[in-house]
TORPA-4810 file (N, C-alpha, C, O; in nm, 3 decimals):
<nodes>
NODE_1_0.733_-0.301_4.054_0.655_-0.403_3.985_0.657_-0.370_3.835_0.616_-0.262_3.795_M
NODE_2_0.702_-0.462_3.756_0.706_-0.438_3.612_0.582_-0.500_3.546_0.499_-0.562_3.612_D
NODE_3_0.573_-0.483_3.416_0.457_-0.529_3.341_0.441_-0.680_3.348_0.329_-0.730_3.356_L
NODE_4_0.552_-0.752_3.346_0.545_-0.898_3.351_0.487_-0.946_3.484_0.407_-1.040_3.485_L
NODE_5_0.525_-0.883_3.596_0.470_-0.921_3.726_0.320_-0.889_3.733_0.244_-0.966_3.790_D
NODE_6_0.280_-0.778_3.676_0.138_-0.738_3.681_0.050_-0.833_3.601_-0.065_-0.855_3.637_A
NODE_7_0.103_-0.889_3.493_0.024_-0.974_3.404_0.042_-1.123_3.431_-0.018_-1.206_3.362_C
NODE_8_0.123_-1.159_3.528_0.156_-1.300_3.550_0.032_-1.387_3.572_0.027_-1.498_3.519_R
NODE_9_-0.066_-1.341_3.648_-0.184_-1.422_3.674_-0.281_-1.423_3.557_-0.362_-1.515_3.546_G
NODE_10_-0.275_-1.323_3.471_-0.371_-1.310_3.362_-0.317_-1.364_3.230_-0.386_-1.436_3.158_V
NODE_11_-0.193_-1.328_3.198_-0.132_-1.366_3.071_-0.006_-1.448_3.096_0.069_-1.424_3.190_L
NODE_12_0.014_-1.544_3.008_0.141_-1.615_3.015_0.247_-1.528_2.950_0.214_-1.441_2.868_S
NODE_13_0.375_-1.548_2.983_0.480_-1.468_2.919_0.479_-1.483_2.767_0.507_-1.386_2.695_P
NODE_14_0.449_-1.601_2.718_0.445_-1.622_2.572_0.334_-1.540_2.509_0.355_-1.476_2.406_R
NODE_15_0.215_-1.542_2.569_0.102_-1.466_2.515_0.131_-1.316_2.517_0.101_-1.245_2.421_K
NODE_16_0.191_-1.267_2.626_0.228_-1.126_2.635_0.329_-1.090_2.527_0.319_-0.984_2.465_L
NODE_17_0.427_-1.177_2.505_0.527_-1.154_2.400_0.462_-1.146_2.262_0.498_-1.060_2.182_S
NODE_18_0.369_-1.235_2.235_0.300_-1.234_2.106_0.219_-1.106_2.090_0.220_-1.045_1.983_V
NODE_19_0.149_-1.065_2.194_0.068_-0.943_2.186_0.155_-0.819_2.162_0.121_-0.735_2.079_L
NODE_20_0.266_-0.810_2.233_0.354_-0.694_2.218_0.420_-0.694_2.080_0.434_-0.588_2.018_V
NODE_21_0.461_-0.810_2.032_0.530_-0.815_1.902_0.438_-0.782_1.786_0.486_-0.747_1.678_S
NODE_22_0.307_-0.792_1.803_0.213_-0.761_1.696_0.149_-0.623_1.709_0.054_-0.592_1.637_H
NODE_23_0.200_-0.541_1.798_0.151_-0.404_1.808_0.195_-0.324_1.686_0.300_-0.353_1.629_L
NODE_24_0.116_-0.223_1.645_0.159_-0.140_1.533_0.285_-0.061_1.568_0.306_-0.028_1.684_P
NODE_25_0.369_-0.032_1.469_0.495_0.036_1.496_0.481_0.173_1.560_0.572_0.219_1.628_P
NODE_26_0.366_0.240_1.539_0.350_0.374_1.595_0.289_0.372_1.736_0.263_0.478_1.792_E
NODE_27_0.266_0.254_1.793_0.206_0.246_1.927_0.305_0.296_2.033_0.426_0.298_2.011_S
NODE_28_0.251_0.336_2.148_0.334_0.389_2.256_0.430_0.283_2.309_0.545_0.313_2.343_A
NODE_29_0.385_0.159_2.316_0.472_0.051_2.366_0.590_0.028_2.274_0.704_0.015_2.321_T
NODE_30_0.566_0.022_2.144_0.675_-0.001_2.049_0.771_0.119_2.048_0.892_0.101_2.034_M
NODE_31_0.719_0.239_2.064_0.804_0.358_2.071_0.892_0.353_2.195_1.010_0.387_2.189_T
NODE_32_0.834_0.310_2.308_0.913_0.298_2.432_1.019_0.190_2.419_1.131_0.206_2.469_A
NODE_33_0.986_0.079_2.353_1.085_-0.028_2.335_1.200_0.018_2.246_1.315_-0.016_2.270_L
NODE_34_1.168_0.096_2.142_1.274_0.149_2.055_1.362_0.246_2.133_1.483_0.249_2.113_R
NODE_35_1.301_0.325_2.223_1.376_0.422_2.302_1.461_0.357_2.410_1.559_0.416_2.455_G
NODE_36_1.424_0.235_2.452_1.498_0.167_2.559_1.633_0.116_2.510_1.727_0.107_2.590_A
NODE_37_1.645_0.084_2.385_1.771_0.034_2.328_1.803_0.114_2.203_1.784_0.064_2.092_A
NODE_38_1.852_0.238_2.218_1.874_0.324_2.100_1.974_0.270_2.001_1.958_0.289_1.880_P
NODE_39_2.080_0.202_2.049_2.179_0.149_1.954_2.119_0.037_1.869_2.149_0.025_1.750_E
NODE_40_2.034_-0.045_1.930_1.967_-0.151_1.854_1.865_-0.090_1.759_1.852_-0.136_1.645_Q
NODE_41_1.793_0.012_1.803_1.695_0.078_1.718_1.762_0.145_1.599_1.708_0.145_1.488_A
NODE_42_1.880_0.203_1.619_1.953_0.266_1.509_1.996_0.162_1.406_1.990_0.189_1.286_A
NODE_43_2.039_0.044_1.450_2.079_-0.062_1.358_1.959_-0.113_1.279_1.969_-0.134_1.158_Q
NODE_44_1.846_-0.133_1.346_1.725_-0.179_1.278_1.680_-0.075_1.177_1.642_-0.110_1.065_V
NODE_45_1.684_0.053_1.214_1.642_0.160_1.124_1.732_0.169_1.001_1.685_0.200_0.892_A
NODE_46_1.862_0.141_1.018_1.955_0.146_0.906_1.928_0.032_0.807_1.945_0.049_0.687_A
NODE_47_1.886_-0.083_0.859_1.860_-0.200_0.773_1.719_-0.202_0.716_1.688_-0.285_0.630_D
NODE_48_1.633_-0.114_0.763_1.492_-0.118_0.729_1.465_-0.050_0.595_1.515_0.060_0.569_L
NODE_49_1.387_-0.115_0.513_1.342_-0.056_0.387_1.202_0.001_0.410_1.109_-0.077_0.430_D
NODE_50_1.183_0.133_0.409_1.053_0.190_0.440_0.942_0.142_0.347_0.827_0.132_0.388_P
NODE_51_0.975_0.113_0.223_0.873_0.068_0.128_0.824_-0.072_0.161_0.713_-0.109_0.123_A
NODE_52_0.905_-0.150_0.231_0.867_-0.287_0.261_0.802_-0.305_0.397_0.757_-0.415_0.429_G
NODE_53_0.797_-0.200_0.477_0.738_-0.213_0.610_0.587_-0.215_0.601_0.530_-0.152_0.511_T
NODE_54_0.520_-0.285_0.692_0.374_-0.286_0.686_0.316_-0.151_0.723_0.371_-0.078_0.806_P
NODE_55_0.205_-0.117_0.660_0.139_0.009_0.688_0.039_-0.010_0.801_-0.016_-0.119_0.818_W
NODE_56_0.016_0.096_0.877_-0.088_0.092_0.979_-0.223_0.110_0.911_-0.231_0.140_0.792_S
NODE_57_-0.328_0.092_0.988_-0.463_0.107_0.934_-0.486_0.250_0.886_-0.554_0.271_0.786_Q
NODE_58_-0.430_0.348_0.955_-0.446_0.488_0.917_-0.383_0.513_0.780_-0.442_0.580_0.696_V
NODE_59_-0.264_0.460_0.757_-0.197_0.478_0.628_-0.275_0.410_0.515_-0.285_0.465_0.406_E
NODE_60_-0.330_0.290_0.541_-0.408_0.221_0.440_-0.535_0.300_0.407_-0.572_0.310_0.290_M
NODE_61_-0.602_0.355_0.508_-0.722_0.435_0.484_-0.689_0.563_0.407_-0.764_0.604_0.319_L
NODE_62_-0.577_0.626_0.441_-0.535_0.747_0.370_-0.506_0.717_0.223_-0.543_0.795_0.135_L
NODE_63_-0.440_0.605_0.196_-0.413_0.566_0.057_-0.543_0.540_-0.018_-0.554_0.572_-0.136_A
NODE_64_-0.642_0.481_0.050_-0.772_0.457_-0.013_-0.842_0.588_-0.047_-0.901_0.601_-0.154_S
NODE_65_-0.835_0.684_0.044_-0.896_0.815_0.019_-0.828_0.883_-0.099_-0.896_0.941_-0.185_V
NODE_66_-0.697_0.877_-0.105_-0.624_0.938_-0.217_-0.661_0.871_-0.348_-0.679_0.938_-0.450_I
NODE_67_-0.672_0.737_-0.347_-0.711_0.665_-0.468_-0.850_0.708_-0.516_-0.871_0.728_-0.636_D
NODE_68_-0.944_0.723_-0.423_-1.079_0.764_-0.460_-1.079_0.906_-0.516_-1.146_0.933_-0.616_V
NODE_69_-1.005_0.997_-0.453_-0.998_1.135_-0.503_-0.936_1.141_-0.642_-0.983_1.215_-0.729_L
NODE_70_-0.829_1.065_-0.663_-0.765_1.063_-0.795_-0.860_1.007_-0.900_-0.863_1.054_-1.014_R
NODE_71_-0.939_0.905_-0.862_-1.035_0.846_-0.956_-1.146_0.946_-0.988_-1.189_0.955_-1.103_R
NODE_72_-1.193_1.021_-0.887_-1.296_1.122_-0.911_-1.243_1.234_-1.001_-1.315_1.280_-1.090_L
NODE_73_-1.120_1.277_-0.979_-1.060_1.378_-1.067_-1.052_1.328_-1.210_-1.078_1.402_-1.304_E
NODE_74_-1.015_1.200_-1.225_-1.005_1.141_-1.359_-1.142_1.136_-1.424_-1.156_1.168_-1.542_W
NODE_75_-1.245_1.097_-1.348_-1.380_1.089_-1.404_-1.429_1.227_-1.447_-1.492_1.241_-1.552_M
NODE_76_-1.399_1.328_-1.367_-1.439_1.465_-1.401_-1.367_1.510_-1.528_-1.429_1.567_-1.619_Y
NODE_77_-1.237_1.484_-1.534_-1.160_1.524_-1.653_-1.206_1.449_-1.776_-1.214_1.506_-1.885_A
NODE_78_-1.237_1.320_-1.760_-1.280_1.240_-1.874_-1.415_1.286_-1.927_-1.438_1.283_-2.048_A
NODE_79_-1.505_1.329_-1.839_-1.637_1.371_-1.884_-1.639_1.515_-1.937_-1.732_1.553_-2.008_S
NODE_80_-1.537_1.594_-1.905_-1.533_1.733_-1.950_-1.425_1.759_-2.055_-1.393_1.874_-2.083_H
NODE_81_-1.371_1.654_-2.114_-1.268_1.670_-2.215_-1.322_1.623_-2.349_-1.386_1.518_-2.358_T
NODE_82_-1.297_1.701_-2.450_-1.335_1.655_-2.584_-1.213_1.585_-2.644_-1.099_1.625_-2.621_S
NODE_83_-1.239_1.483_-2.719_-1.128_1.408_-2.778_-1.099_1.282_-2.698_-1.190_1.217_-2.646_G
NODE_84_-0.971_1.249_-2.691_-0.934_1.122_-2.627_-0.946_1.133_-2.475_-0.915_1.236_-2.414_S
NODE_85_-0.991_1.025_-2.415_-1.006_1.019_-2.270_-0.872_0.992_-2.206_-0.799_0.902_-2.251_T
NODE_86_-0.836_1.066_-2.102_-0.709_1.037_-2.034_-0.713_0.899_-1.967_-0.819_0.848_-1.933_P
NODE_87_-0.597_0.842_-1.949_-0.587_0.710_-1.887_-0.622_0.719_-1.739_-0.586_0.815_-1.671_R
NODE_88_-0.693_0.619_-1.689_-0.732_0.615_-1.548_-0.606_0.603_-1.461_-0.510_0.537_-1.499_A
NODE_89_-0.607_0.668_-1.344_-0.488_0.663_-1.258_-0.471_0.525_-1.194_-0.568_0.455_-1.165_P
NODE_90_-0.347_0.488_-1.172_-0.318_0.363_-1.102_-0.329_0.389_-0.952_-0.302_0.500_-0.907_D
NODE_91_-0.369_0.287_-0.874_-0.376_0.307_-0.729_-0.237_0.322_-0.670_-0.138_0.278_-0.729_P
NODE_92_-0.229_0.382_-0.552_-0.102_0.398_-0.482_-0.051_0.260_-0.445_-0.126_0.180_-0.390_I
NODE_93_0.076_0.230_-0.474_0.129_0.099_-0.436_0.133_0.082_-0.285_0.175_0.171_-0.212_P
NODE_94_0.089_-0.034_-0.240_0.087_-0.065_-0.098_0.181_-0.181_-0.070_0.193_-0.272_-0.152_R
NODE_95_0.247_-0.178_0.046_0.338_-0.288_0.077_0.262_-0.419_0.093_0.158_-0.425_0.159_P
NODE_96_0.317_-0.524_0.033_0.255_-0.656_0.044_0.144_-0.681_-0.055_0.088_-0.791_-0.057_G
NODE_97_0.110_-0.582_-0.139_0.003_-0.598_-0.238_0.066_-0.595_-0.376_0.132_-0.498_-0.413_V
NODE_98_0.044_-0.701_-0.453_0.099_-0.708_-0.588_0.024_-0.611_-0.679_-0.099_-0.604_-0.676_Q
NODE_99_0.097_-0.538_-0.759_0.038_-0.444_-0.854_-0.003_-0.522_-0.978_0.076_-0.596_-1.036_V
NODE_100_-0.130_-0.505_-1.016_-0.180_-0.573_-1.135_-0.125_-0.502_-1.258_-0.147_-0.383_-1.277_A
NODE_101_-0.054_-0.576_-1.340_0.002_-0.519_-1.464_-0.109_-0.513_-1.569_-0.193_-0.602_-1.580_K
NODE_102_-0.106_-0.405_-1.645_-0.203_-0.393_-1.754_-0.160_-0.485_-1.867_-0.043_-0.488_-1.906_R
NODE_103_-0.255_-0.559_-1.918_-0.226_-0.653_-2.026_-0.225_-0.578_-2.158_-0.316_-0.501_-2.189_K
NODE_104_-0.121_-0.600_-2.236_-0.115_-0.539_-2.368_-0.159_-0.641_-2.472_-0.124_-0.759_-2.465_T
NODE_105_-0.237_-0.593_-2.566_-0.287_-0.679_-2.674_-0.220_-0.644_-2.804_-0.183_-0.529_-2.828_L
NODE_106_-0.204_-0.742_-2.887_-0.156_-0.715_-3.022_-0.273_-0.661_-3.103_-0.388_-0.668_-3.061_S
NODE_107_-0.242_-0.606_-3.221_-0.347_-0.552_-3.308_-0.443_-0.664_-3.346_-0.564_-0.643_-3.350_V
NODE_108_-0.390_-0.783_-3.374_-0.475_-0.896_-3.411_-0.567_-0.937_-3.295_-0.683_-0.970_-3.316_A
NODE_109_-0.514_-0.935_-3.174_-0.596_-0.970_-3.057_-0.705_-0.866_-3.035_-0.818_-0.901_-3.000_Q
NODE_110_-0.672_-0.739_-3.054_-0.771_-0.632_-3.038_-0.882_-0.648_-3.141_-1.000_-0.634_-3.109_Y
NODE_111_-0.843_-0.677_-3.267_-0.943_-0.697_-3.372_-1.034_-0.815_-3.338_-1.156_-0.806_-3.353_R
NODE_112_-0.974_-0.926_-3.291_-1.053_-1.045_-3.258_-1.147_-1.018_-3.141_-1.259_-1.071_-3.138_A
NODE_113_-1.105_-0.938_-3.047_-1.185_-0.911_-2.929_-1.299_-0.812_-2.958_-1.411_-0.832_-2.911_M
NODE_114_-1.270_-0.708_-3.034_-1.369_-0.602_-3.055_-1.434_-0.604_-3.194_-1.542_-0.549_-3.212_T
NODE_115_-1.368_-0.666_-3.291_-1.422_-0.667_-3.426_-1.394_-0.540_-3.503_-1.453_-0.520_-3.609_G
NODE_116_-1.307_-0.454_-3.454_-1.272_-0.329_-3.523_-1.124_-0.300_-3.507_-1.054_-0.365_-3.430_Q
NODE_117_-1.079_-0.200_-3.582_-0.939_-0.161_-3.576_-0.912_-0.083_-3.446_-0.998_-0.008_-3.399_E
NODE_118_-0.794_-0.103_-3.388_-0.763_-0.027_-3.265_-0.735_0.120_-3.298_-0.684_0.150_-3.406_P
NODE_119_-0.768_0.212_-3.205_-0.733_0.352_-3.225_-0.581_0.368_-3.234_-0.507_0.296_-3.166_P
NODE_120_-0.536_0.459_-3.316_-0.392_0.476_-3.338_-0.320_0.517_-3.209_-0.201_0.487_-3.195_M
NODE_121_-0.388_0.585_-3.115_-0.320_0.623_-2.990_-0.286_0.503_-2.905_-0.200_0.513_-2.817_R
NODE_122_-0.351_0.389_-2.929_-0.322_0.268_-2.852_-0.215_0.181_-2.916_-0.160_0.092_-2.852_L
NODE_123_-0.187_0.208_-3.043_-0.088_0.125_-3.115_0.051_0.179_-3.084_0.079_0.297_-3.103_V
NODE_124_0.138_0.091_-3.037_0.275_0.131_-3.004_0.348_0.170_-3.130_0.353_0.094_-3.226_K
NODE_125_0.405_0.291_-3.129_0.478_0.341_-3.245_0.386_0.403_-3.349_0.432_0.444_-3.456_G
NODE_126_0.257_0.410_-3.318_0.161_0.462_-3.415_0.124_0.604_-3.394_0.044_0.659_-3.469_G
</nodes>
């Protein structure tokens, strides 16, 4: 008796297919499916871009923890440093999430926004 026969009265084949196809890549079922067709799994692995694959919930939580720790280190360094404050760390890039680019202002825009001259460390070439 295979899985399809066991689920026939409870799940339709289409529903079962949808459920299996949306399992996380590290699940036991997906691992068994990859092991059942090794030549197909090798071809998929060769074509796969690891940076573009979706992350599991564990990987997303780990990236969040790392971002928080890096931010705390930055806050500690910023409060215990005399002189210029170091730049805040960027978050770890996540697949499917667009990275917000930092907007650069001209000297005139900085003056208009703040009413004062920009610090020389912020001026490109200065």
